C-alpha positions, 0 to 999 in steps of 0.5 A: 466623522468617517467618510462615506463613499458612494451611495451613501455607503461606509467603505468596506474593510481593507480585506472585507470583500476576500474570502479566506483561503481554505488550504489542506495543511498537507499541501502547503507542506514541501519537500525538503529534497526541494530546499523547502524547510519552513515548519508546518502550520501550527508548529510550536517550538518545544519551549513554547509547547512546555511552557503552555502545557505546564501552565495548563497542568493544574488539576481540576476538582473531580466531582462525581455524578449524583443521582436524585437520592444523593449517591454517586454514580459512575458513567465510564462504563455507559460512555464505553459500551455507547461509544463501542456499540455505534462503532460495531454497528458502523464496521459491520454496515460496511462490511455488508456495504462491501460484500454487496459491492465485491461478489464472492468470486472476486472483482470482476475484470471491469472492477480491476479496470476501473481501480486502475483507472488514474482519474479513480486513484486521485486519493491513493497518490494523494496518500503516497504523496503524504508518506513521501513527505513524511518519510523526506521529514524523517531524513531531514531530522535524522531521526531513526526511532521506533515511530521512524522505523514503524512509519517506514515499514508502513510506507513500504508495504502500503507501496508495495501493494499500490505497485509504486516502486518510486516509493517503497524502493528508496524506503528500503534502501534507506531502512536497510543501510541507514535506520537498521544501523542506526537503531536495532530492528527485529530480526523478523522485520529485517528478514522481512524487508529485505525479502521485498528487497530481493524479490523486487530485484529478481521480479521487477528488475530481473536481476537475479544475480543481485537477487541472491547477493541480497540473501546471502548478505541479510542472512535470509533464510526463507523456503518459499523465497528460495523456491520463488527464486529458483522457479525464476532461475529455471522457468519453472512456470508449475513451481511458480504458480505454487509459489503464488498460493504460499506467500503474502499478499505483499510478495504476490504483489512483487511477483506480479512484475514478472508474471507477463514474461514467464506466462509468455515462455510458459505459452512458447513451450506449450506450443511446441510441446503439446498438441493439445492441453487440458483447459484446468492444466493451461489455466492453472499454469498461465495463471488467467482464465481462457477469455483472458488468454485469448484476449489479452495474450493473443492465444490462437488455439481452439478450445474443443469439447471436454475442455480440451485445447486444441495447439497444433494438429496431426498433419495427414500423411 
């Protein structure tokens, strides 16, 4: 006879009061570089997976759907239309929502500040950490196939847009030094990644010598990138601003690392060379609006009538 507990109640099981642990599978996977070599949850060895797939590969008899008159009818096109129409409507609804949130003139200053707030970038950090775990898993297994190369390229592009050099710089090094040697890559992809590597050396690390060495080693022949390097070497702010209108958004993100230094140099050149300057040309040369120049760069010049900025006044004799 079962033993009864207090209050004439049956005792509960040993784990009856514990709730099941709900853990994210991504969080349970560690980093191979930190010594974690455990298989991911749900992983099955190849032999087990092959035997399971072979046992369940028995073909099932096909029974076409019939209507009331007994003739068979095809439902593939109807189901495809039923699937695609909600997807297209959902996509159009998402685009309409984005247009209502982001103005046509671009995101405002407060919106950009909210995007850069660390409290609002948690999910982005989770994605970057997931990509790091994927890259380390590929390195630990010494894979260099097409999937690995495309995974690395996707990770590099995303990390550049997120301005996270801790992610894209080691990924670029491994892709160009090892994976491109083990598995031949398309020339356009090699030139793209090597161009990012060259711009990172020139703009973020401010090492033009290394940037030109990278250009020579990978035989990069891109007039737009050459114009960027030349603008940095000569502190040519006009050519710099023209180049920003011709490159891709990934190159534009890498160029942002050198924007502050070049803008400061431009303002110094203006203060020593001009008594006054047109406001549109000043905003074009610095890449910022007048309010941002007053607030962020602490510009003490005066804005007069007819969009004329007075830099310094002529001393009366």
